[in-house]
N, C-alpha and C positions, 0 to 999 in steps of 0.2 A: 138243499140245506146242508147235506154232508160235504159237498164241495166247498161251500163257504166256511164251514166249521173247521175243516182240516187245518188250514194255516193258523187259525185262531187257537186251536187246542192241539199242539204238537205232541203232548204227552198221552193223549187218549189212545188206548189200545183196544178197548172193549165197549160195545154198544149193546144195551139191553133193549129188547122189543117185546111187545105183547104177542100173545099166541096167534093173533091174526096175521102176523108177518112170517108164519112158518113157510118154508119152502127154500129150495136152493138158489133161486134167482136173485133175491135180495142179498143174501149172504155172499154170493159170488161177486155181484156188482160192487158191494161195499168193500170187499177185500181188494178188488181190482182198482177201484178209484181212490181209495183212501188208506188201504192196508189195515183197516180195522176189522176186528172179529165181531160177529153178530151172535149174541146169546138170546135165544127166545125163551121167555118165561111162560111155561104152559100150566094150565089148570089140570088137576088130576080128577077132580069131582065136579060135575056140571052144575048141580043145584045145591051145593053145600058151601057155606062160607068157610074159607080157609085163607089165612094170610100167606101170600105168595112171596118168595124171596125177591127183594129189590122192588117189588110192585108198590110198596108203601111210599117209596121215595117220590114217585111220580104223583101219587094221590096227595101227598103232603104238599108238594110244590104247587099243585093246582089249588089246594086250599089256601095257601099263602096268596096266590094271585087274586082270589075272590075277595080278599080284604081291601083291595085297591079299587076304587070306583072306576078309574079309567079302564080297568080290565074286566070289572064285574058287569058294567053296562056297556053295551056295544055301541059306542058313539062314533067310532072311527069309520071312515068310508074307504080308506085305502089300507091294504095289508101292511104297507111300510110303516104306517102310523102305529099299528098294533105291535109290530116288531120293535119299534122304538120304545113304546110304552113298556114292553116286556124287559128290554135292556135296562131302562131306568129303574123299574121296580126291583129287578135282581141286583142292580148296583147298590141301591139303597139298602136292601136286605143284607148284602155282603158287607157293606160299610158298617152297619150296626153291629154285626158279629165281630168284625175286626176291632172296632172301637171297644166293645165289651171285653174282648180278650186282652187288649192292651191295658185296660183299667184293672182287670183282675190280676194281671201279672206283676 
């Protein structure tokens, strides 16, 4: 995924990851292959709810995806189809935002 994303996102410098990706191997590989830095967001308390920095962005995005039937129900048989659906949904979301900004301006 990172190899595909690098040419599409040349301005990206930092990638956030869940605490499960702790360890030097992924960070070193990511730096070597794409020159991106890896920032792991770790929990401080195990059984207490606490809003973690940047974690809400991922959760919110997954929430947006669940509003779309093509992503909410797993109808696709191929991973490429799901990838295309994600691209279409994000394109529609971004177009709505850009259109709303243009109208408000």
